[in-house]
C-alpha positions, 0 to 999 in steps of 0.5 A: 867230086863227090867222094867215094864210100871207103869199105872198112877193113876188119881189124881183130886186135889193137891198131897201133898208130905210129911205127917208131920205137913205141908202136914197136915196142907194144906190137911186140909185148901183144905177139909175145901175149897171142895178141895180132896187131897191126900197125899203121905209119905215115910214112914209108919207113919205121923209126922215120923220126930216127931214119929221117929227121936226125943229124949224124951225129946223133947217139943216145944219150942214156946207156944202151940198157935203159934203152932196151925194148921189151925181150931184146938187148943191144949187141954186146958189142955195141958201146954205152952210148949207140951211134943213131945208125947202131940203134937204126939196124937195132929197131930193124933187128927186133921189127924181122925178131917180131916178125913186125910187118907195119902198111906204110905210107898210112898217115890217118886222117882222123880216128873216133870212137862210134858208141851204137857199134863199140868200136874205133874208125879209122881214116888213114890215106884210102883207107878204114878200118875197124878196130876194138881198140886203138893205140896211140904210138907217135909219139912225142916228136911227131912235127918240128916246132918252128917259133914265130918270130917276127920278120923272120920271111925276111932273112934272106940267109938260110933257115933250117930246123934241126930235123933236116940237119945232118952235119955241119960240114956245109957250114966251114966257116960261115957264121950260123946262129943256133936257137934253142939249148936243149940237147940238139941245141947244144949237141949241133953246137959243137956239131957246128964248131966242130968243122970251123963254122962260127956259131953263136947259140941263144939261150933265153931261159935258165936251165940244166946242164949236167955231165953225161958221166960222174964217176966214169958213172952214167949221171942219169944212172947213178941217178936212178940208183941214188933216187932209190935210198935219197929224196929228189931234194937230197940228189939234186943237190948231189948232181948239182955239187957235180956239176959244179966240180966237172962243168965249173959255174955254167952262170960265169958262161952265159947259161944260169941255173933254175930255182930248182933242181934237174929232177923237180923240174923234170917231175914237175914239169917234165923239162929234161935236163940237159947232158953235156957231151963237150959243148959246154967247154966251147962255150968256156972258150968262146968258140960258140958265144951266148947270146940272148932271144931274139927279138926280130930278123933283120934281112942279114940277120937278127937283132937281139932284146938287148938291142944289138944287131948280129949278121948271121948266113945260117939260122938253125932252130933247135926249137924241138918238137911235138906231138899231133895227137889232138889234129886226128884223135876225136876224143876229147877225154884222153889226150889234151887238147893243148900240149898233145899230151894224155891227161893223166900224168905219168904213169896212169896216162898209159890208158883211156876209156873206151878201148885208147891206149897211149904208148910213149908219152911218159916225158921219160923216154925210150925206159919210159915208152917200154913202161907203157908198152907191157902195161897196153900190152897185160891190159889187152890180153885179159879182154882179147882172151874172154872176148875177142875170140869170138869177136865176130862183125858182118861187114856188109851188114854195118855198111848198108845200115851207114 
């Protein structure tokens, strides 16, 4: 069957890919500077990751002051750590305030730069778009990571990724293995335990767990203040001392710490420390059992790398997410094909060549996305004012020339 040639739609301002917090933030920042934009979103709602792929008990891990998008504060009656639903309502109100209306159901198949035209071509579903600027805002968590573990298909129990886990109500009384010990793995283990499940948690690597608060102050907020005055090594020592006082020696409960401190690792590898919200106490009381890595699945459970074999009713993969930019952005210079992040590290990660930008790939959460959004909007606004007001394109001539 011969596919019908799509008629291109001219977008006078930037084309933003993704209607999550990053896409909404940069759209608002552009609008503040008088630059129109269009957002393409593959799902049928904004903030689809938050609405469709997060568990019920989720809260923002950082205080709300560090998670606000540009030009709009959280409501004053929201708690310090807003719930999932509160954050979703904040994003919906944000879109209404700035009259942001994404085109939903538009999954981008490919985007490439046409040097003869000096424009980006973007194909999404049954539409093709032409634009001077393209902003990648699909985020660091576009696709679930499902690891390849030997004999996984042989397991006859329930196997799922945390992207489809909602709560522990259906797991009461059952044996559940949680694979992954990041923030999601720890919180899902806690949720399952509180729901009456028998929980085991796979911890393969060394990791840092910090209390969410120190002396009644957010650990993150306190760290940001200290880093203004002291080097990373001293701040790390202080955090580890406080963590030992509050959480105890995590090595004694099967969770060994890395040789380098939490902020050193964050700055050099992007690996985020876990902020404890109660899981450590469950591990210490042995309500959550720490186990080693998996060698292979069996029909009824798993065999661990230490040779032990245990049965489980369910296995939940808290193995994180990855970006999907490399699969559709046909530009090998800006984003790495290896990890899906901009090749230049933060804070120089937001701008590529030929009018391509990124928002939300800083490994610094919502705070980093807001930082990107402001810089991208400022840069495009300068070009818009000097060049774009009088830019016109004859689409008929373009189609006949193709």
